[in-house]
C-alpha positions as CSV (number, residue, x, y, z in Angstrom):
1,M,-11.6,-1.9,-24.2
2,S,-8.0,-0.6,-23.4
3,K,-6.3,-1.7,-20.2
4,P,-5.9,0.9,-17.5
5,L,-2.5,2.1,-16.7
6,I,-1.6,1.4,-13.0
7,G,1.5,3.1,-11.5
8,V,3.3,1.1,-8.8
9,T,5.8,2.8,-6.5
10,T,9.3,1.3,-6.0
11,Y,12.1,1.0,-3.6
12,L,15.3,3.0,-4.2
13,D,18.2,1.0,-2.9
14,R,21.5,-0.5,-3.7
15,A,21.3,-3.8,-5.6
16,R,23.5,-6.3,-7.4
17,W,22.8,-8.1,-10.7
18,G,25.1,-9.6,-13.2
19,V,28.4,-7.6,-13.0
20,W,26.7,-4.6,-11.5
21,D,26.5,-3.2,-8.0
22,M,24.8,0.2,-7.9
23,P,21.7,2.2,-6.8
24,A,18.6,0.8,-8.4
25,A,14.8,1.4,-8.5
26,L,13.5,-2.0,-7.2
27,L,10.1,-3.6,-7.3
28,P,9.4,-7.3,-6.6
29,A,8.1,-8.8,-9.8
30,Q,5.0,-10.0,-8.0
31,Y,3.6,-6.5,-8.0
32,P,3.4,-6.0,-11.8
33,R,2.4,-9.6,-12.3
34,L,-0.6,-9.0,-9.9
35,V,-1.6,-5.8,-11.9
36,Q,-1.3,-7.7,-15.2
37,A,-3.3,-10.7,-13.9
38,S,-6.0,-8.3,-12.8
39,G,-6.4,-6.7,-16.2
40,G,-4.1,-3.7,-15.9
41,L,-0.9,-2.3,-17.4
42,A,1.9,-1.8,-14.8
43,A,4.2,1.2,-14.7
44,M,7.0,1.6,-12.2
45,L,7.2,4.9,-10.3
46,P,10.6,5.4,-8.7
47,P,11.0,8.2,-6.2
48,D,11.0,11.7,-7.8
49,E,10.6,15.2,-6.7
50,P,7.3,15.6,-4.9
51,S,6.5,18.5,-7.1
52,A,6.2,16.1,-10.0
53,A,3.6,13.9,-8.4
54,A,0.5,15.7,-9.8
55,A,1.8,15.4,-13.4
56,V,2.6,11.7,-12.9
57,V,-0.8,10.9,-11.4
58,A,-2.5,12.8,-14.2
59,R,-1.2,10.2,-16.7
60,L,-2.3,7.2,-14.6
61,D,-5.7,5.5,-14.3
62,G,-4.8,4.0,-10.9
63,L,-2.1,4.1,-8.3
64,V,-0.6,1.3,-6.1
65,V,1.7,2.4,-3.2
66,A,3.8,-0.7,-2.5
67,G,5.3,-2.1,0.6
68,G,8.7,-1.3,2.0
69,A,10.4,0.5,4.8
70,D,8.8,1.9,7.9
71,V,7.3,5.3,7.6
72,E,9.4,7.9,9.4
73,P,7.6,8.7,12.7
74,V,8.2,12.4,12.3
75,R,5.6,12.2,9.5
76,Y,2.9,11.6,12.1
77,G,4.4,13.6,15.0
78,A,6.0,10.7,17.0
79,A,9.5,10.0,18.3
80,P,11.0,6.9,16.8
81,D,10.7,3.6,18.7
82,P,14.0,1.7,19.0
83,R,12.4,-1.1,16.9
84,T,11.4,1.2,14.0
85,G,13.6,0.7,11.0
86,P,15.8,3.3,9.2
87,P,13.8,6.0,7.3
88,A,13.3,6.0,3.5
89,R,12.8,9.8,3.3
90,A,12.8,10.1,-0.5
91,R,10.1,7.4,-0.7
92,D,8.0,9.0,2.1
93,A,8.0,12.4,0.5
94,W,7.3,11.1,-3.0
95,E,4.6,8.6,-2.1
96,L,2.8,11.0,0.2
97,A,2.7,13.5,-2.7
98,L,1.4,10.8,-5.0
99,I,-1.3,9.9,-2.5
100,E,-2.3,13.6,-2.1
101,A,-2.5,14.0,-5.9
102,A,-4.5,10.8,-6.3
103,L,-7.0,11.8,-3.6
104,A,-7.3,15.3,-5.0
105,T,-8.1,14.1,-8.5
106,G,-10.2,11.0,-7.6
107,T,-7.6,8.6,-9.1
108,P,-8.2,5.2,-7.5
109,V,-5.5,4.3,-5.1
110,L,-4.5,1.0,-3.3
111,G,-2.0,1.0,-0.5
112,I,-0.2,-2.3,0.3
113,C,1.3,-2.7,3.8
114,R,3.5,0.4,4.0
115,G,1.2,1.9,1.4
116,M,-1.8,1.5,3.7
117,Q,0.2,3.0,6.6
118,L,1.1,6.0,4.4
119,L,-2.5,6.5,3.3
120,N,-3.4,6.7,6.9
121,V,-0.6,9.1,7.7
122,A,-1.4,11.3,4.7
123,L,-4.9,11.8,6.1
124,G,-3.6,12.7,9.6
125,G,-3.6,9.3,11.2
126,T,-0.9,7.7,13.4
127,L,0.9,4.3,13.5
128,I,1.7,1.7,16.1
129,Q,5.5,1.4,15.6
130,H,5.8,-2.2,16.7
131,L,3.5,-5.1,17.4
132,D,4.4,-8.8,17.8
133,G,2.9,-11.8,16.1
134,H,2.6,-10.6,12.5
135,V,6.1,-11.7,11.3
136,E,6.7,-15.4,11.7
137,E,10.4,-15.3,10.7
138,I,12.6,-12.6,9.2
139,G,12.4,-12.7,5.5
140,V,9.6,-15.2,5.4
141,I,6.0,-14.4,4.4
142,G,3.5,-15.7,7.0
143,R,-0.3,-16.0,6.9
144,H,-3.1,-15.1,9.2
145,A,-6.9,-14.6,9.0
146,V,-8.5,-11.3,8.1
147,K,-12.2,-10.7,8.8
148,P,-14.0,-8.0,6.6
149,V,-16.4,-5.5,8.1
150,P,-19.8,-5.9,6.5
151,G,-21.0,-3.1,4.3
152,T,-17.5,-1.9,3.4
153,R,-15.9,-1.7,0.0
154,Y,-13.4,-4.3,1.1
155,A,-16.2,-6.7,2.1
156,S,-17.9,-6.2,-1.3
157,L,-14.6,-7.5,-2.9
158,V,-13.8,-10.2,-0.3
159,P,-16.9,-11.0,1.7
160,E,-15.6,-13.9,3.7
161,L,-12.9,-14.6,6.4
162,T,-9.7,-15.1,4.4
163,S,-6.2,-16.2,5.1
164,V,-3.8,-13.6,3.7
165,P,0.0,-13.4,3.1
166,T,1.5,-11.1,5.8
167,Y,4.8,-9.5,6.8
168,H,4.7,-6.4,9.0
169,H,5.5,-5.1,12.4
170,Q,3.7,-1.8,12.2
171,A,0.0,-1.0,12.0
172,V,-2.6,1.7,12.0
173,D,-3.2,3.4,15.4
174,R,-5.5,6.4,15.1
175,L,-7.4,6.5,11.8
176,G,-6.8,9.4,9.4
177,A,-9.6,11.8,8.6
178,G,-12.4,10.1,6.6
179,L,-11.0,6.6,6.8
180,T,-13.0,3.6,8.0
181,A,-11.5,0.3,9.2
182,S,-12.8,-2.4,6.9
183,A,-11.1,-5.5,8.1
184,Y,-9.4,-6.8,11.2
185,A,-7.0,-9.5,12.3
186,E,-8.1,-11.9,15.1
187,D,-6.0,-9.8,17.6
188,G,-7.9,-6.6,16.7
189,T,-5.2,-5.2,14.4
190,V,-6.7,-3.0,11.6
191,E,-6.0,-4.9,8.4
192,A,-7.8,-2.7,5.9
193,V,-8.9,0.9,5.7
194,E,-10.9,2.8,3.1
195,L,-12.4,6.2,2.2
196,A,-16.2,6.5,1.8
197,K,-17.7,6.5,-1.7
198,P,-17.4,8.0,-4.3
199,A,-13.7,8.0,-3.7
200,W,-11.9,4.7,-4.4
201,A,-9.1,4.6,-1.8
202,L,-8.3,1.3,-0.1
203,G,-5.4,0.1,2.0
204,V,-4.6,-3.4,3.0
205,Q,-2.0,-4.4,5.7
206,W,-1.1,-7.7,4.0
207,H,0.7,-8.5,0.7
208,P,-1.8,-9.6,-1.9
209,E,1.0,-9.8,-4.5
210,M,2.4,-12.8,-2.5
211,G,-0.8,-14.8,-2.8
212,E,-3.2,-16.1,-5.4
213,D,-6.2,-13.9,-4.6
214,V,-6.6,-11.1,-7.2
215,R,-9.9,-9.7,-5.9
216,V,-8.4,-6.6,-4.2
217,M,-6.3,-5.6,-7.2
218,R,-9.1,-6.4,-9.6
219,G,-11.2,-4.0,-7.6
220,L,-8.6,-1.2,-8.2
221,V,-8.3,-2.0,-11.9
222,A,-12.1,-2.0,-12.3
223,A,-12.3,1.4,-10.6
224,A,-9.4,2.6,-12.8
225,R,-11.4,1.7,-16.0
226,T,-14.1,4.2,-15.0
């Protein structure tokens, strides 16, 4: 059986390597490694014109919307909090278009951290722009426990209370249309959201690519095979 092709969105930022210092499409290597370890083929999806999103998604078997910058609050009708980071407008526009195309075609989609937040915004939800206790130290991945909601897709993949790698200061506030919260942190923060079957759309607030547990990504790859 051929391996499904999983597109993963990227940063678009300035970077240095070797003798070079220039704009680059960036993706931490842990993302493609997680896709590969879960049985998929990984393809990077740097920001492009939103009008190209449907054509890109048509060539994919699954989509991963990666972590990154805060979603610009104007996308969900809010004024920016002073603690909200600078916008990544090209990424916002591109990734929202990819999510829309994936949902329209039934292409399985997994949102990771920012990706989960964008999935919520794409469906009309809003975000909490700052919460404390989910970043232990700047630039350092922390961990906390996540409890699944019984009967959800996430619970079918990871049925037990699990310690997950985490690094975020924003979270879901009002759920988008059709979304269900499928996991929570101990402080009540929504840690996973999903659409009802038959759609395969799942968002997780943490960073599975920074851990050893492949079950969430394996779920996406399995859905992409069908």
